[in-house]
C-alpha positions in Angstrom: -16.3 5.5 -27.5 -14.3 8.6 -28.1 -13.2 10.5 -25.0 -13.5 14.3 -25.1 -10.2 16.0 -24.6 -9.8 18.0 -21.4 -7.8 21.2 -21.9 -5.3 22.1 -19.3 -3.3 25.3 -18.4 0.3 24.9 -19.8 1.7 25.5 -16.3 -0.6 22.7 -14.9 0.6 20.3 -17.6 4.3 21.0 -16.8 3.8 20.9 -13.1 1.9 17.7 -13.5 5.0 16.1 -15.1 7.3 17.3 -12.4 5.0 16.3 -9.6 4.4 12.8 -11.0 8.1 12.3 -11.6 8.9 13.3 -8.0 6.2 11.0 -6.7 7.6 8.0 -8.6 11.0 8.9 -7.3 9.6 8.6 -3.7 8.0 5.3 -4.6 11.4 4.0 -5.7 13.3 5.6 -2.8 11.1 3.9 -0.1 12.2 0.3 -0.6 15.7 0.9 -2.1 16.9 3.2 0.7 17.7 0.0 2.6 14.0 -0.4 3.4 13.7 3.1 4.9 14.6 1.8 8.3 17.5 4.0 9.0 17.0 7.5 10.5 18.3 9.4 7.5 16.1 7.5 5.1 13.0 8.0 7.2 13.5 11.7 7.4 14.2 12.1 3.7 11.1 10.1 2.8 9.0 12.2 5.2 10.3 15.5 4.0 9.9 14.4 0.4 6.3 13.3 1.1 5.4 16.7 2.6 7.0 18.5 -0.4 5.1 16.2 -2.8 1.8 17.1 -1.1 2.3 20.9 -1.7 3.3 20.2 -5.3 0.1 18.2 -5.8 -2.0 20.9 -4.2 -0.5 23.5 -6.5 -1.2 21.3 -9.4 -4.8 21.0 -8.4 -5.2 24.8 -8.0 -3.7 25.4 -11.4 -5.7 22.7 -13.1 -9.1 23.6 -11.6 -8.9 27.4 -11.3 -6.5 28.7 -14.0 -7.8 26.4 -16.7 -11.3 28.0 -16.4 -9.9 31.5 -16.9 -7.4 30.4 -19.6 -9.9 28.6 -21.9 -13.2 29.8 -23.2 -16.4 28.6 -21.6 -17.3 26.4 -24.6 -14.2 24.3 -24.2 -14.1 21.5 -21.7 -12.0 21.9 -18.6 -11.7 20.7 -15.0 -14.8 21.6 -13.1 -15.7 18.5 -11.1 -15.5 18.3 -7.3 -12.3 16.9 -5.8 -13.9 14.9 -3.0 -17.4 14.0 -1.7 -18.8 13.8 1.9 -17.5 10.2 2.4 -13.9 11.4 1.5 -14.1 14.2 4.0 -15.2 11.8 6.7 -12.1 9.7 6.0 -9.9 12.9 6.1 -11.6 14.0 9.3 -10.8 10.7 11.0 -7.2 11.0 9.9 -7.0 14.5 11.4 -8.5 13.2 14.7 -5.8 10.5 14.8 -3.1 13.1 14.3 -4.6 15.4 16.9 -4.6 12.5 19.4 -0.9 11.9 18.9 -0.3 15.7 19.1 -2.1 15.8 22.4 0.0 12.9 23.7 3.1 14.9 22.8 1.9 18.2 24.2 0.7 16.6 27.4 3.8 14.3 27.8 4.6 13.4 31.3 8.3 12.5 30.8 11.3 12.1 28.5 13.3 8.9 28.4 17.0 8.4 28.0 17.8 4.8 27.0 21.5 5.1 27.9 20.8 5.7 31.6 17.3 4.2 31.8 16.2 7.5 33.3 12.8 9.3 33.0 12.7 13.1 33.3 9.2 14.1 34.5 7.1 16.9 33.2 3.9 18.4 34.6 0.8 17.0 32.8 -2.9 16.4 33.1 -3.8 12.8 34.1 -7.3 12.9 32.5 -5.8 13.6 29.0 -3.7 11.4 26.7 0.0 11.6 27.5 3.3 10.1 26.5 6.3 8.7 28.5 8.7 9.8 25.8 8.1 13.3 24.5 10.9 13.3 21.9 9.9 10.0 20.3 6.2 10.9 20.2 7.1 14.1 18.3 9.1 12.0 15.9 6.2 9.7 15.3 3.9 12.6 14.9 6.2 13.8 12.2 6.0 10.4 10.4 2.2 10.1 10.7 1.8 13.6 9.4 4.0 12.8 6.4 1.9 9.6 5.7 -1.3 11.7 5.9 0.1 14.2 3.4 1.2 11.3 1.2 -2.4 10.1 1.0 -3.7 13.5 0.2 -1.1 14.2 -2.5 -1.6 10.8 -4.1 -5.3 11.2 -4.2 -4.9 14.6 -5.9 -2.4 13.2 -8.4 -4.3 10.0 -9.2 -7.6 12.0 -9.8 -5.9 14.7 -11.8 -6.0 14.0 -15.5 -8.8 11.5 -15.2 -11.1 11.1 -18.2 -14.7 10.2 -17.8 -15.6 6.5 -17.9 -12.1 5.3 -17.0 -11.7 3.3 -13.8 -7.9 3.9 -13.8 -6.2 7.2 -14.6 -3.0 7.1 -16.6 -1.1 8.2 -13.6 -2.4 5.2 -11.7 -1.3 2.9 -14.5 2.2 4.4 -14.6 2.6 4.1 -10.8 1.8 0.4 -11.0 4.3 -0.1 -13.8 7.1 1.6 -11.9 6.6 -0.1 -8.6 6.1 -3.6 -10.1 9.3 -3.2 -12.3 11.1 -2.1 -9.2 9.8 -5.1 -7.3 10.9 -7.4 -10.1 14.4 -6.0 -9.8 14.1 -6.5 -6.0 13.3 -10.2 -6.5 16.2 -10.7 -8.8 18.6 -9.0 -6.4 17.2 -10.9 -3.4 17.5 -14.2 -5.3 21.2 -13.5 -6.2 21.8 -12.5 -2.5 20.4 -15.9 -1.4 22.4 -17.8 -3.9 25.5 -15.9 -3.0 24.7 -16.4 0.7 26.0 -12.9 1.5 25.6 -11.3 4.9 25.9 -7.8 3.5 22.8 -5.9 2.6 22.9 -5.2 -1.2 26.6 -6.0 -0.9 27.1 -2.5 0.5 26.1 -2.3 4.2 26.7 -4.9 6.9 23.6 -5.5 9.0 23.6 -5.0 12.8 20.3 -6.7 13.5 19.1 -10.1 12.1 22.6 -10.6 10.7 22.1 -14.2 9.6 22.8 -15.3 6.0 19.1 -15.7 4.9 17.5 -13.0 7.2 17.7 -10.2 4.6 16.1 -10.0 1.1 17.0 -7.4 -1.5 17.3 -3.9 0.2 15.4 -5.1 3.3 17.5 -6.2 6.3 14.4 -8.1 7.6 13.1 -10.7 5.1 9.5 -10.4 6.4 9.4 -6.7 5.6 10.2 -7.5 1.9 7.5 -10.1 1.9 5.0 -7.6 3.3 5.9 -5.1 0.7 5.5 -7.6 -2.2 2.2 -9.0 -0.7 0.7 -5.6 -1.0 1.6 -5.3 -4.7 1.0 -8.6 -6.5 -2.8 -8.8 -5.9 -3.3 -5.3 -7.2 -1.2 -6.0 -10.3 -3.2 -9.1 -11.2 -6.6 -7.4 -10.5 -5.5 -4.4 -12.6 -4.8 -6.7 -15.6 -8.0 -8.7 -15.1 -10.1 -5.5 -14.9 -8.5 -4.0 -18.1 -8.8 -7.3 -20.0 -12.5 -7.4 -19.1 -13.0 -4.0 -20.7 -11.2 -5.2 -23.8 -13.2 -8.4 -24.1 -15.7 -8.5 -27.0 -13.4 -7.0 -29.5 -11.6 -8.7 -32.3 -10.1 -12.1 -31.3 -11.3 -11.8 -27.7 -9.4 -14.9 -26.4 -6.1 -13.5 -27.6 -6.3 -9.7 -27.8 -8.2 -9.2 -24.6 -5.6 -11.2 -22.5 -2.4 -11.4 -24.5 -1.9 -7.6 -24.6 0.7 -5.3 -23.1 -0.9 -5.5 -19.7 0.0 -9.2 -19.5 3.5 -7.9 -18.6 1.8 -6.6 -15.4 0.8 -10.2 -14.6 4.3 -11.5 -15.2 5.8 -8.8 -12.9 3.1 -9.5 -10.2 3.9 -13.2 -10.3 7.5 -12.5 -9.8 6.5 -10.5 -6.8 4.5 -13.5 -5.6 7.5 -15.7 -6.2 9.7 -13.3 -4.2 7.5 -13.8 -1.1 8.4 -17.5 -1.3 12.1 -16.8 -1.9 12.2 -14.4 1.1 11.1 -17.4 3.3 8.8 -15.3 5.6 6.5 -17.8 7.3 3.7 -15.4 7.8 4.2 -13.9 4.3 4.0 -17.3 2.6 0.9 -18.4 4.5 -0.9 -15.1 3.9 0.2 -15.1 0.2 -1.1 -18.6 -0.3 -4.5 -17.9 1.2 -4.9 -14.6 -0.7 -3.8 -16.4 -3.9 -6.6 -19.0 -3.5 -9.2 -16.3 -2.7 -8.1 -14.1 -5.6 -8.3 -17.0 -8.1 -11.7 -18.0 -6.8 -12.8 -14.4 -7.2 -11.5 -14.4 -10.8 -13.4 -17.6 -11.6 -16.6 -16.2 -10.1 -16.1 -13.0 -12.1 -15.5 -15.1 -15.3 -18.7 -17.1 -14.8 -20.7 -13.9 -14.0 -19.6 -12.4 -17.3 -18.5 -14.2 -20.5 -17.7 -17.8 -19.9 -14.7 -17.7 -22.2 -12.9 -15.8 -19.4 -12.7 -19.0 -17.5 -9.8 -19.9 -19.8 -7.8 -16.9 -18.6 -8.6 -17.8 -15.0 -7.2 -21.3 -15.6 -4.1 -19.9 -17.3 -3.6 -17.6 -14.3 -3.9 -20.6 -12.0 -1.1 -22.3 -13.9 1.0 -19.2 -13.8 0.5 -18.8 -10.0 1.5 -22.4 -9.5 4.6 -21.8 -11.6 5.5 -18.7 -9.5 5.2 -20.7 -6.3 7.4 -23.5 -7.8 10.0 -20.9 -8.8 10.1 -19.5 -5.3 10.5 -22.9 -3.8 13.2 -23.8 -6.3 15.3 -20.7 -5.5 14.7 -21.1 -1.7 15.8 -24.7 -1.8 16.6 -26.3 1.5 16.2 -23.0 3.3 12.4 -23.4 2.8 12.5 -25.8 5.8 12.9 -22.7 8.0 9.2 -22.1 7.5 8.5 -24.9 9.9 11.7 -25.2 11.9 12.3 -21.6 13.0 11.8 -21.1 16.8 9.3 -18.4 17.9 9.8 -18.7 21.6 11.6 -15.3 21.8 8.7 -13.6 20.1 6.2 -15.2 22.5 8.3 -14.1 25.5 8.2 -10.5 24.1 4.4 -10.7 23.8 4.1 -11.9 27.4 6.3 -9.1 28.6 4.3 -6.5 26.5 0.7 -7.3 27.5 1.1 -6.0 31.1 1.9 -2.6 29.7 -1.5 -2.5 28.0 -3.2 -3.7 31.1 -1.6 -0.9 33.2 -2.4 1.9 30.6 -5.6 0.7 28.8 -7.4 4.0 28.2 -4.9 6.4 26.6 -1.8 4.2 26.2 1.8 5.1 26.9 2.3 7.5 23.9 3.1 7.0 20.2 6.7 5.6 19.9 7.1 5.1 23.7 6.8 1.3 23.6 10.5 0.7 23.8 11.0 2.7 27.0 8.2 0.9 28.7 9.4 -2.5 27.5 12.7 -1.8 29.2 10.9 -1.6 32.5 8.5 -4.5 31.9 10.8 -7.0 30.3 11.8 -10.1 32.3 14.8 -9.9 34.7 16.7 -12.5 32.6 16.5 -10.3 29.6 17.7 -7.1 31.2 21.3 -8.4 31.4 21.5 -8.5 27.6 22.3 -5.7 25.2 19.3 -6.5 23.0 16.6 -3.8 22.9 13.2 -4.0 21.2 11.9 -0.7 19.8 8.9 -2.7 18.5 6.5 -5.3 19.9 6.8 -7.5 16.8 3.0 -7.1 16.5 1.7 -3.9 15.2 -1.7 -4.4 16.6 -0.3 -5.1 20.1 1.9 -2.0 19.8 -1.0 0.1 18.7 -3.0 -0.9 21.8 -0.1 -0.2 24.0 0.8 3.2 22.6 -2.6 4.5 21.7 -4.8 2.8 24.3 -8.5 2.0 23.7 -9.4 5.5 22.8 -6.7 6.1 20.2 -6.9 2.5 18.9 -10.7 3.0 18.3 -9.9 6.1 16.1 -7.3 4.2 14.1 -9.6 1.2 13.6 -12.4 3.5 12.5 -10.1 5.2 10.0 -9.0 1.8 8.5 -12.6 0.4 8.4 -14.0 3.5 6.8 -11.1 3.6 4.3 -11.9 0.0 3.3 -15.7 0.8 2.9 -15.4 4.1 1.2 -15.4 2.9 -2.5 -18.4 0.7 -1.6 -20.3 3.7 -0.2 -19.4 6.0 -3.2 -19.7 3.1 -5.8 -16.2 3.7 -7.2 -14.5 1.0 -9.2 -16.0 -2.4 -10.1 -17.1 -5.0 -7.6 -14.2 -7.2 -8.6 -11.6 -4.5 -8.1 -12.9 -3.5 -4.7 -12.7 -7.0 -3.4 -9.2 -7.5 -4.9 -7.9 -4.4 -3.2 -9.4 -5.5 0.1 -7.5 -8.8 -0.3 -4.3 -6.8 -0.9 -4.8 -4.6 2.2 -5.7 -7.7 4.3 -2.1 -9.1 3.7 -0.6 -6.3 5.8 -3.5 -6.1 8.3 -3.3 -9.8 9.0 0.5 -9.9 9.0 0.5 -7.1 11.6 -0.9 -9.5 14.2 2.4 -11.3 14.4 4.8 -8.9 12.7 5.6 -5.3 12.1 4.7 -4.2 8.5 3.4 -0.7 9.6 6.5 -0.1 11.7 8.6 -0.2 8.5 8.0 3.2 6.8 8.4 2.1 3.2 5.7 -0.6 3.8 3.3 1.8 5.5 4.0 4.4 2.8 3.0 1.9 0.1 -0.1 1.0 2.1 -1.2 4.6 2.3 -0.5 5.2 -1.5 -2.5 2.1 -2.4 -5.3 3.3 -0.1 -5.3 6.6 -2.2 -5.3 4.4 -5.3 -8.3 2.5 -4.0 -10.2 5.7 -3.2 -9.3 7.2 -6.6 -10.9 4.5 -8.6 -13.3 5.9 -11.2 -17.0 5.2 -11.5 -17.6 2.9 -14.6 -20.3 4.1 -17.1 -23.3 1.8 -17.2 -25.0 1.9 -20.6 -28.7 2.0 -20.5 -30.9 -0.2 -22.7 -31.8 2.8 -24.8 -28.1 3.6 -25.4 -27.2 0.0 -26.2 -30.2 -0.3 -28.6 -29.1 2.9 -30.4 -25.5 1.5 -30.7 -26.8 -1.8 -32.1 -28.9 0.0 -34.7 -26.0 2.2 -35.7 -23.8 -0.8 -36.2 -26.4 -2.4 -38.4 -26.7 0.7 -40.5 -22.9 0.8 -41.0 -22.9 -2.8 -42.1 -25.6 -2.1 -44.7 -23.6 0.8 -46.0 -20.3 -1.1 -46.2 -21.6 -4.2 -47.8 -22.8 -2.7 -51.1 -19.5 -0.8 -51.4 -17.5 -4.0 -50.9 -19.7 -5.9 -53.4 
C-alpha cells in the first residue's frame, strides 16, 4: 500500500533534523557520562532535556501550524490531534506529582548539613507535605521536572513525521538503532574491563564507591545499574524485530525475507545486551532477565501460533539465539559468576531494617523528596554511626519512595505508573504483542526496584521515561475490512489475467 506523502514546512524539516540529533546525543550522553551519577553529568542531562523539550515544542508548532499556511488546502499536511483524553490524564497525574514535590520544598521544615549533622528549622504547616532538607528537595524537583519534559519532548518527536498505518515512526526506529548500538559497545567495553580486571572506570576515573575489581561494568560504577539499563532495552529490540517481521510475512520467500532482513541486526544487538546482563554479574538483573526471557519467548510462540504457523520456526531460532547469548555471558563471566550465589546481602538487610522506622514515623506525607539520607543518619544503628560510610539511597527504590513521598505521594506515583502502562490498551495503540512486550520491559526495572535502585540512577530513569513515551507513541494498525480484502484479491486476479497473455 502506497503511503501518501505529508508535506512539511522547510523550517520544520530542518528543525526536526536538529532536534532529533540533539535527542540522540542525550540518549548517548546518559550512560556514557559515567552512568550520569556525578553531579555535573546529572545537571547537564537535566538542562539538555529541558532544552530538548522546547525544541520539540517549536517543531510541533512549525509542523502543525505553519504547514497549513505554507501549502495549499488540497495538499496533505499535519492536521491530526497531538494527544487524546487518556494522554491528558497521564500528563495531569505527572503534574500532580511535580506539584506534590514542589509543595514539599515550599513548605520545608528544615535544611540539613551533613558535615555537622545539623538541622536548621523553618516555619511550616504541619497538615501539608513538607521536607526535612529543602535544598535536596529542590534538586530532586529539578530532576523530576527534567524527566517530565523529557517524556513530553520524546512524545512529540516520536509522533512527528508519522505516516498513517505505521506502528513505528522512523524516528522511533532510529532511536532504537542508536541506543542498541551504544549498548553493544557498552557490552564490549565492559567485557574487556572484566578480562583486564581493572579497578578504574573506563580506564579513566578511579571509583570511590564499590571499588572492587568486578563491581563496575562499562561506564557504570555499579554493575547492577548497567544490568538495569540493558534489561530495559533488549526486550524492546526483540519485540520490535518480531513486530516488523510479522508485517513483512506473506511476501516473497516469507521464511527468509521476513526474518533474515536488516532488522535481524536489531535481534543480534538485543541479544548482546542480554549477554551483557550476565557478564555484569548482577544477581537481580540475571534472575529478572531470565524470567522475562522465558515469558517473552512464550509470548512469541503464542503469537506465532495465533498467526501463521511458519513463524514458529523463527521463535525456535530465537530460543537458540537467546541460549547462545546466555552461554556467551557465562563464558565471559567465568568463575566470577559464582558471586551470584555467594555475595553476602546482610548489609543491605540491615539498611532496610534501619529504614522502615522512618516510614512508620512519617507515613502520610513522607520526609521529603531527596531527604532520605539525612533521616537515615538519625535512624541508623549505633554501630554504623562510627563509620564514614553514608547511604544517600535506601537500596530499594520502592522503600525510598514510601519514605520520601509518604502514602499520599506514593499513591500519586503508583497511579501515574499504572495509567502509563494501561494507556495504549485504553487507546488501542500498537499491537497486542507489542503492548505485552513493552510491559515486560518496564517490569524489569519495576521489579528490580524492590531490592535495588534503578530509578535513583538518572540515566536509567531517563531511558525508562523515553521508553514510556515510545510505548505511548505506538501507532494504531490499520485493520482491513472484508470488503477491502475482497477488492484487493479481485484486483490481484485481474492483474494476473492481464500479465499471463502478455508473457505467453
